[in-house]
N, C-alpha and C positions, 0 to 999 in steps of 0.2 A: 101233572105239575113237575117241572124240572127240579131235581135235587139241588140243594145249595150247600155251601161250605158248612153252614150250621148243622145240616142234617148229617154230614160226614162226621163232624166233631161229636155229635150226640151219640151216634152208633159206636164210634171208636172210644167213647168216654175220655176224650181229650179236649183241650181248648182249641178255639178257632186258630189261634196263632201257631199252635203245634201242627195243625193240618197245613197251614200256609208254609211252615218251614219244611215239612215233608215234601211238598211239591217244588220248593225253590232252593232249599239248602238241606237235602236229606242227611248229609253227614253230621249235621248238628243235633239230630234226634236219636235217642237211644233205640235199640233194635226192637224191643217189644212194643213200644208206642208206634214206631214206624210201620211195623207189620199190621197193627190194628187199623191204622189209618189207611194203608194200601188195601187191606181187605174190605174196608168200608167203601172206599172209592170204587172198587170192583163190583161190590154188591149193588151199589146205587147207580152204577154207570155214570158217575159224576164227571162232568167236564167243566173246568174253570172258565169263568167269563173273561174273555180276552180284554174287553174294555176295562173291567174292574181291575184286572191285574196291571193293565197299563197305568191306571190312576195311582196304584200303589207303588209300582216299581219304576215309574216315570219312563217306561218304554212300551210301545204298542206293537213293536216288530212289524211296522208298516212304513213303506217308503212312498213318497209322492213323486209322480213323473209329470212334467209339463212338456208337451210336444206342440210345435207350431201348426202342423196339419197332418192328422193321423191318416188321411187318404193317401199321402205320399208313400209309395212303396219303399222308399229309402229307409223308413223307420222300422220296417217289419223285423229285420234281423237284429237291429239294435235292441228292440223290445224283447226279442227272444233271448238275447244274451243277458239282458237285465233280469228277465224272469228266471232263467236257469241259475244265475248267481244268487238271486234273492232266495230262491228255494233252498239252495245249499246252505245259506246263512240264516235261514229261519224267518225271512221277511215275506210279507205280502206287498203287492204293488197297487196303487191307485193311480190310474192314467187319465190325464185331463188334456183336452185339446184347446189351445189358446187362440188359434187363428191369427197369431201375431198381434193380438189386441191387448194393450197394456192393462186396461180396466178389467178385462176377463182374467188376465194373469193374476192381478191383485186379488180378485174375488176367490180364485182357487187357492192362493197362498193363505188367505184367511180361513178358508175351509180346512186346509191342511192343518193349520194351527189349532183350530177347534177340535179336530180329530186327533191331535197330538201325535202326528207322524214323527218318526225318529229322524228323518232326513229327506232331502229333496234332490232329485235328479233333473237338472235343468238342461233341456236339449236344444241345441242348434242356434237359437237367437243370441244376439249380443246382450251383454249385461249393461244396461243403461244406468246412470247414477241413481234415478229414482227407484229402479228395481233393486239395486244393491242396498239402498237405504231401507227399503221395506224388509229385505232379508235380514238385515242387521237388527231391525226393530223386533222382528219375530224370533230372533236368536235361533235360526233354523240352519242346521248343518247342510251344506250344499256342495254338490260336485257338478261341474259343467260337462256336458256330453256332446261331442262333435262341435264344440265351440270353446272359446277361451276368453280370458280377460287379461290384458296387460296392465290395466289400471288398478285392479284389485287382486289381493292375494287369495284367489279361489282355486282349488284343485280342479284339474280338467284332464280329459282324455280326447285326443283327436289326431288326425293326420296332419302333415305339413302341407296345407293346401297350395301354397305358393310353389313349392318344389314339385308337387304332383302335377300341377298345370304346366310347369316348365317341362317336365319329363314327357307329358303327352304331346306338347308342341314340338319338342326336340325329336320325338319318335317320327312325327310327320316330316320334319325337315330331313332327318336321316333317310327317309323313304323317298326323297327327291322332290318333295313339294316346296314350292316357293311362294305361291299365292294362296295363303291359308286364311280362311274365315273363322270367326269366333262368335258364338252366342254366349253372352256373359250375363251374370246377374248384375243388377245395378251396383254401381260403385259405392253407394251408401250402405251396402251390406258388407261390413268389415270382416265378416267371417269367411264367406265363400264368394263374395263379389270382388272386392278389392284385391284379395290375395291371389285368386286364380287369374284375374286380369294381369296382375303384376308378373306372375309366372309366364304367361303367354308373351307379354312384352319383352321380358328378359331373354327368352329363347330367341325371339326375332332379332334383338339387338346383338346378342352374342354371335349370331350367324350373319350379321351385316345385312339383314333383310329389312325392307321398308315397312314401317308401321302405317298401314292405310286405315284411316278412320272409317271409311265406308265398308271395310272388311269386318267391322265389329257391330253387332246389334245387341243392345242391352234390354233385359227383360226384368219384370218384377218376379221374384223367385216363385211365388205361390199362385199367382193369378193369371199369368200370361199363357195363352194357348200355344203349345209347342209347334203345331203346324203353321200358325200365323207368324211365329218368330222366324221359322225357316224361310217362309215366303218373303218376309220383310228383308231378311239378310240378302237373299239372292236378287231381290228387286233393286237394292241399293248398291250391290257389288257385282262385278262381272269377272269372268275368267277364273273363278275359284276352282282349285283342284282338290281342296281338302277343307273340312270344317271340324273345328274342335268345339263341342258343346259342353257346357259346364255341369250338365246332369244327364243321366241316361234318358230321362223322360224327354228332355229337349232334343237329344240326339235321335230319339225315335220319331220326333216330329220332322226332323231333317230327312230321315229315311222315307217317311211317308210322302213328304213333299216331292222328293227326287223321283220316287217311284211313279207318282201321279204325272210328273212332267216327262217321264220316259228317259230320265238320266240314269245311266248304269252305275251302280255302286259295287265294287270300288273302281271299275275301269275308267270312269270319267271323273268321279268325285269320291274321295275317301272320307269316312266319318269316324270320329272318336268321341265317345261319351265319357261320363264321370260317375262313379259310384259302384258299378257292377251289381246292380239289382238283379234279381233272378230272371226277370223278363229279358234282360240283355242277351242271354244265351239262346233266346227263342225268336228274335227278330229275323227278318229276311232282308239282307243277309245278317248273320249273327254279328253282334256289335263288339268292336274293339273298344275297350274302356279302361279308365283308371279304377282299379279295384281298391275300395276301402274295406278294411276288416270290420264291418259293422257289428257282427256278433261279438268280436273281441272288445270293441269300443264299449258296447253295452255292459259286457261282463266285467271289464276292468273298472268301469265307473261305479258299479255296485260294490266291488271289492274296496275301492278307495273310500267310498262313503261309509262302509261298514267300519273301516279302520278309523275314520274321522269320528264317528259316533262313539267309538270305544276309547277315544283319546290316544290312539296310536300314531306315532310319527310317520309321515309320508315322505320318503326320501326324494320323490320327484313330484313337485307341485304341478307343473304343466307337462303332462306325459304325452309324448308323440309316438304313435304306433306306425308301423311301416305300411306303405302302399305299394302297388305294383301295376304295370301295364299288362292287361290281359289281351293278347292279340287274337282277333277272330277275323271273320271274312269281310268286314266292312272297310278294311284298309288294304292298300297294296302299293307297290312301288309305282312311281309316276312313269 
C-alpha cells in the first residue's frame, strides 16, 4: 500500500500541515522539524499525489493542447517545442486531436476543465465566436499557436503568412517565371488560406503580372488529396512554369504528379512548398520551401502561456516569428 501524507506526519511526529509546508514552502519550517519530515519521506519513499496537490494549490502543472489533425507532419516540431518548454517549466502535456470538429473541441475543453489544466495551447484553427465564448465561460488561460485572432485579445505566436507567401511568389518571379500556378487553401480559412492567397496576389500585382483564375486551385486544408490537387491545377491551366503550393504536403503532390507525367523539375516546372517539414529535404528533387520555425513557435507558445498563468505581463500580444525561403533543387531559373 502506497504511503500517504498521514504516514509521513506520524513517523515525523508533526502535523499534516507541517509536512505540506515542508514540501511546498520549506523556508517556513524550523530546521529540526524539516529534517524529521525529510527523513520520513525518504524512509517511506513517499511521493505526493499530483491530483491532490492540484486541488489544494489550484495548479496541476498540466497544459492542454488541441490540434486539428495530428497526422499532419507540420505539427511534429511544434509539439516537440511545446514538450521541451513544458518540461523546462514543470508542465505535462495532454494532446487532443479535434479533426476541426467544433463539437469534439467543446468536448475536449470540458475534459480539460474537469482535469483542471492550468492553460490551453490552441493550435492552427481560427477562433470562432462560440469557441471564444466557451473559453471565457471556462475561464481557461489560452495561447494561440500558429494562428491568431484580430477580434479577441488573445496572445498568439505565428509567422506572417501573407508576407511569407509574397516572398515565395517573389522568389519565383525573380527567377524569371511569369506564368505561376498556386494550390491554395480555401479562402474561408482566414489563417492560412486567405492570407497566403493575398500574398500571392500582391506579388503578381506589384510585378504587373496578370492574375489568372485558372492558375489557382483551392483545396480543403485537411482532406484534399495532394496528387489530385496537382492534377486538377494542371488540367485547368496550361503553360505553367512554376507552382507555389501552400503546404509541403501539397507541393509533394505536385512533384509526384509531374514525375508521373514525365515533366522535369525544375527544368520544365519549378515547385515551391510551405512549412519546411522534415520530409521536404528528402523529396526528389529536394523541395524549395518557406521555412516556418515550428519548434520555436511551439516553445514560445508555452513560455507565453506560462507567463499568463503566473500573471506576468506579455509585452507582445500577437507575436510574429521570422520565416525564410530555403532554396533546394525543385526550383531553377526559367
